[in-house]
N, C-alpha and C positions, 0 to 999 in steps of 0.2 A: 840554039839548037832548032832545026827545022821541025815543023809539025809532024812530018812523016817519021823522023827519027824518034821523036818523043813517043809516038804511037807504037813504033817497033819495040822500043825499050820497055814500055808498059806491058806489051804482049808477052815479051820474054820473061819478065818478072812474074807474071801470072802463071805461065807455064811452069817456071821453076818452083813456085810456091806449091802448085798442085802436085808436083812430083814428090814433094816432101811428105805429103799426107796420103799419097796413094800407096797401094801394095806394090812393092818392087817386083816380087815374084810370087807366083801361086804354086804351092806344092802340087805334084801330079795327082795326088789323091783328092785334091780339092777342085780340080778343073772340071767344068761342065756339071752334069747332073750326078748325083750320088749313085754309084753303081749298086745294083741289087745283089745281095749275097744271101741266098737261102741256106739254112742248115742242111748240110749234105752228109750222107752216110759215109763214114770213114774219114771225114774231114775235121780238123781241129779249127774251130773258129773262136776268136777272142774279141770281146767287146769291152773296151776300156772306156769308162765314163769319168769325166772330171767334174767333181761336185763343187758347189758354193760360189760360182761366178756371180759377182755382184756385191760380195761381202766387203772387199777392199780392192784398192788399185793393184796391189801386189798379187792378189788372187786373180784378178782379171787378166793381167799379163801372163801369169803362169798357166791359167786354164787355156788360153788361146795358144800358147806355146806348145802345150802337150798335144794339140791337134795339128798345128802347122809344121811342127818340127819333131813330134813324137808319135806314139802309137795310139793315143786316144782318138776316138771317132765320135764321141758324143759329149756335150757339155750341159750340165744342169745349172739353171740360173735361178737365183733367189730374187724374186721380184720386189719384195719389200725392203731389201737391204740397201744401204746407203750409196753404193756404187753401181746400182742397177743401170742408171742412165748411161754411164760410160760403157758398161757391158753391152747394152743395146747398140750403141754407136760402133763399137769394135766388131760386133757380130754382123752388122749391116755391111761392113766391108768384106765379110767372108760369108756371103749368103748360102753357100753350099754346106756350111757346118750344121750338123744335126743337133738340135737343141731340145731340152726337156724343161718343163716348168717344175722347179724344185719346190713343191708346195710347202709353205712355211708357216708354222705356228709358234716357233720358239726363237729366242734371241739369246744365245748361250754365253757370250763373252761378258766379263765384268765391266770393261770400260768402253765397249763398242755395242751400242744398243739400237734396236729399231723396233717398229711396231707395225700395225696394219695399214694397208693401203685404202681400206674401206673406212666408213665413218660409223659411229654409234655401235660399237661392238664391245661393250664394257666387260662381258664375261670372259674374254680371251686376252685381256691385258691386265697388267699390274697397276699399282697406284700412280705410276709415272707415265702410263700410257704405252709401255713397251710390252712385247711378248714376254711370257715367262721364260726363264733360262732353260729349264729341263722339261722333258716329256712327262716324267713322274717325279715325285718328291724323292730326293736323295737324303739319306741320313746325315751325310757330312755337309749338306747345304743348309742355309737358313730356311726357316719355315716359309710356307707360301711361295715356293719357287718352282713347283711342279705344275704343269698345265693340266694334267688329268685330275688333280685334287682341288682345283680352284674354281669349280662351278661353271664350266663352259656350257654354253647353250648351242645345240646343234644348228639352229637357224642362223646364229651369228657366225659360227664357223663356216657354214655354207656360204654366207654372204661374203666373207673375207676370201675364201678360196675361189669363188667366182670372180671376184675383183682381180685377183692375182692372175687367173687364167686369161681373162679378157684383156688385161693390160699387157701380158706377154704376147698374146696373139696380135695385138696392135703394134707393139714395139719391136718384136723379134722376127727375123726373116724366115726361119725354118723350124717351127715348133711342131714336133711329131709325137710327143708323149709327155707323161708326167711321172715324177718320183716324189717321195716324201722325205723332206729334210728331217733328219734324226728319227724318222719313222713316226712322227707325231700325228700326222694327218690321217693315218690308218691304224692308230694304236688302240682303238676301241671298236667293238663290233658295229656300233651306230655310225661312227666316223667312217669305217671301211665301207659300209653300205652306201653312205652318202657320196663318198669319193668315187666308188664304182659307178654310181648314177651319173656323176659329172663326167667321168671318163667316157661314158657312153654318149652322153649329150654332146660333148665337144669333140668327140672322136679323137681322143687323146689317151691311149691305153695307159694304165697305171701299172700293169704287170708285164713281165717279159716271159713269154712262153718258152719252156724247156731250157732255160738258162741255169747253169750250175755255177756255184760259187767255189773258187779255188781256195787253197789255204792263204792266209794273210801274209803279205810281205811288207806291210806298213806298220806303223807304231812309233811312238815318240821315244822309245828306248833304242832305236836302231839308227846308226849313222847312214848317210846317203849311200856310201859304198856298200854297206851291209844290205840295204834295201835293193840296190842293183843286183847284188850277188844272189839274194834270195829270190828275186823275181825271175832271174835266169834259171835258177834251179827248179822253180815252179813250172815255168814254161816247158822245160825239158821233160817234165813228168806228166804233162797233160795227155789225157786220152781223147779220142774223137768225140765231138759234141760242141755245144755252144757254152762258152765260159764267160761270166761277167766279173770284171775287175772294177772295183770302185776306189778311186783315189781323190785326194784333196790337195790340189796343187796350190802353191803360193811361192813367192820369193822372200827370202829372209832379209827384209829391208827394215829401216828404222820405223816405218809405219806399223810393222808387225810386232815390234818388241813388246809393247804393253798389252798385246792381245792375249787373253787366256782366261782360265777359270780354275778353281780349286782342283788340283790333281793334273792339270794340264797347262803348263806355263811356257814351254819352249815351242810354241805353235809355229812361228816363222821358220825356225830351224827344221822342225819335223816336216813341214809341208814343202820346204825346199827340197827335202830328201825325196818326196813323192815326185816332184817335178824332175829332179835329176834322173831317177830311175826310169820314168816314162819317156824321157827324151834321150836316154843313153844309146850311143852308137853300138855298144856291145849288145844291148837288148834287141835293138833293131836287126842286128846281124844274126842273132840266134833265131829270131822270128822268120827271117828270110831262109836260113839254112833248114829249119824244120818244116817249111812250107805252110806255116800258120797263116790263116786268113784273118785280117782285121776287118771287123764290121761295126756298123752303127745301129742304133735302135731303128732308124728308118729302113735300113737294109732288112733287118730281121722282121719287123712288123709288116712290111709290104708283102712279104711272102706268106704271112699268116692270115691275110684278109680273106 
């Protein structure tokens, strides 16, 4: 084979390989800059956020799907979690997606554990070096499994949360805000004061002004079809204003089968239901028919500056 033909073949192979790893299409709501949508009188605005990206591969895929194919407009990322690097890679391919740092001080699952990204923070980890499972001690859990009761030191908590924020800002393309995983990072007045200070310092708001919480349509006792039906019912009953929906997407894969803790074992099935409802064509049709506007944290926060 001639040199020119070899070079041509190599070039075609490179182009073909690149196309496999590139985004084939970009949904209309992800093209260009994020559009600003301020809360408007008489307007129903819905902010759907997908929590816990970074926890598992199945979670990463589902969180991304809820934005690219569904009605979610913000994703909350767990920086210390084991699949954070993949989450960062995926989000770099979708730099328009609005991202929040899901401040984390707990590792709740029995067989999937993680710990701090910072060093030398012994007051916030258990004997194995993992975060505690729960925010506060539960009566049905073994002793010494609640973060609040295990002697945390405010300076060590701040060191860890700073590390999470700075790693997120380094690795993620569009960080606009912060939220608290399981509410732990803001579960004590001293913690709340410290987190508010970090929010001000890093210019990443921790609260969403004027947002109302709708009734829940999630829960591990509901089938995916029931979640879809209940979400549609809730959407039809919304009054004008800004509404915040929090969901936990994942796909019900083999990876998710062992994940759980006491009282919550069907995690993959449950979170597949969230994914199903948020990406449902029926739900999207209702939103269009009702003239509901979908917004992100970035949209809302930009108008409150």
